N, C-alpha and C positions, 0 to 999 in steps of 0.2 A: 707597511701600510700603503695601500694603493686605492684608487677610486673603485676598483673591483671588490674591495672589502665592504662596500656600502651598497644598499639596494636603491637608495634615492638621495637626492641632495636638496636642501632647503636654503634659500638665500633670503637675507634681509634685503631691504631696498635702499633706504636713505643712508648714505655714507658707505655703503657696501657695493651696490651696483651703480648707483648714481651719486655723483658729487653735487647734489642739489641743495644741501644744507647752507652753503655760503650764499646761494641766491636767495634763499628764504631770509637769512639773516640780514642781507642788504636791503631786501624789500621791507622787512619789519622795521628796520632802523629808519628808513625813509618815511614809512607810514606813521611811526611813533613821533618823528620830528614834526610832521604835518599836524599832529594832534597836540603838540606841545610837551611831549615826553622825550626822555633820553633812554636808550637801551644800549648800555656799554657792551663791548666785545666779550667781557667776562661773563655777562649774563647768558650769552648764547652757548658758551662752553659747557654750561650746566644742563642743557636741554636734551642732549643726545639720548635717544631711546625712549623718551617720554611720550605718552599719548597726548592728543590735543587738549583733552580735559585737564590733564595734569599741567600742561603748559599754560592754560588759562589761569590756573591758580597761581602759578609762578609769576605770570604777567601782572596779576592783581597785587601780589606781594611786592613786586618791583615798582609799580606805578601808582598804586593806591586804589581804594574802593571805587573811586569815580571813573576808573578806566572803562571806556565804552567798547566792548568787544565787537559789537555789530559794525561800528564805524571803522574800527581797526581792521576787521576782516575784509571789509569792502576796499579800503585803501591799500592794504598790503597785498591783496589778490591782484589788484590792478598794477601795482608797482612790480610785483613778481612777473606777471605776464609780459609787461613791457621789457623787463630785464632779460628774460629767457628768449623772447622773440628776437632780441638783438644779439645775445651772446650764446644761446643754446644751453644745453645741460651736458656736462662732461660725464662720460662713462668711465668708471674707475678701471685702473690698470688690472689686467688679467681676466676681466669678466668675459670678454668675447672669446678668448682662448679657452677658458674653462668650459663655457657652454658648448663650444665646438667639440671639445674632447668628450663631454657628456653625451652629445648626440652621436658621436662616432661609436661610443660604447653602448648606446641604447640604454643609458641610465636615466630614469625619469627625474625631473626636478620641478620646483615651483618657487614662487616668492611668497614669503609670509611677512606681512607688514602691518604696523600699527596705523598706517594711513588708510583712509577710505579708498575703496576700489576705484572710484571715478578719478580721484586725485592721482593714484598710482598709474592708472592707464594713461592719463593726460601726460604725465612726466615721461613715461616710457616712450610715448608717441613723439614727444618733443625731442627726445634723445635718439629717435629713429631706431629703436630696438624693441618696440612693442611685439613684433612678430616672433621674437626669440623667447618670449615669456607668455605663452597662452594660459598658463595656470597661475592664478594669483589667489591667495587666501588673505583677506583684508580684515580691517577692524570690525566691520559689521558682521563678519562670519562667526565671531566668538563673543562670549559674555565679558570675559576679562582680557584686557590688553597685557602686553609684556609690562612688567617682568613675570607675570603669571604664565604658566606653560601652555595655556589653552590653544594659542594660535599654532604652535608647533605640533601639538597633538592632532589638531584639525588638519594641518597640512599633511601629516603622515597618513591620516585616514583618507584624504583626497587622493593621495598617491598610491593608496592601497598597500602600504607597507607598515611594519611595526616601527615606531619612532626610534627604538634602540638600534635599528638598522640604518638610520639616516645620519648624514653628516650635515650640520648646520653651520653656516657662515654668518657671523655677526660682527658688528663694529662697535657696539655699546655695552655697558654694564647691564642695562635692563634686558637687552637681547640675550646676552650670555647667561644671565640668571634664568630667563625663561627656557632657553634650550637645555641648560643643565637640569632644571627641575623636571623637564619633560623626559629626560633620560637619553637625549641624543648625544652623539659624538660632536663636541663643540669646538669650532675653530674661531678664534678671536682675531679679527683684522682691524685694529683700531683706526678710526678716522680722525681722532684727536690725539695729539702728542703733548706731553708724555702719556703713554698708554696707561689706562686705569689698572692699578695693581691688583684690585680685587677681581676684575674680569680676567686678567692674565692668570691669576691663581686658580680660578674656577675652570677655565677652558682647558681642554686636552692639549691644545696646540695654539700658539700665537704666531701670526705671520705679519710681515710688513705689507704684503699685497697678495692677491689671489694667484698671480703667476708662480709664487713660491710653492703653492700646493701641487702644481703640475710636475714638480720634481719627483713626486711620489708615484707618478704614472697614472 
């Protein structure tokens, strides 16, 4: 198996290209504390791959029906921007090397994310890699978010290839489920350890980081 066996590559964003989830968690904890709530680290470990609507339901279950999402969104957004402007956003290991290889081989690629496009673009810009990812399929482009397959089917359509000829890189169970349901060759690169056993079983391949995929050429 090599990159030449695939007609296109589809990347998840959070936890796969950018390590921005820790910055969100820190910002959410600060915002929740300001509102008089506590969000333990264990709460965040359960959020990977979920859409914001699903996360809202989990926040309400954690904090109670009185939780004010509007206030939380305003406070957490400000906390997050303050944090990333000071610290930046880390690009995950292997991303730049793999994109360079794809461009050298003229293999098309895109991002498929549950995040809104504006949010994805902002984060890629803050990480100084927006120019590397001109093609983004975002939450507003499909009806159903991951773990439904819609976003990967849409991404394959945008890339003008059959989804079965694509390799998808994902870091969460929801993403692996979506890619598997779409019919793509699925590579699981877990962002949370220990790796989810169900995702590992569903994926065609499980890697520690994207650089490992370059071994295949």
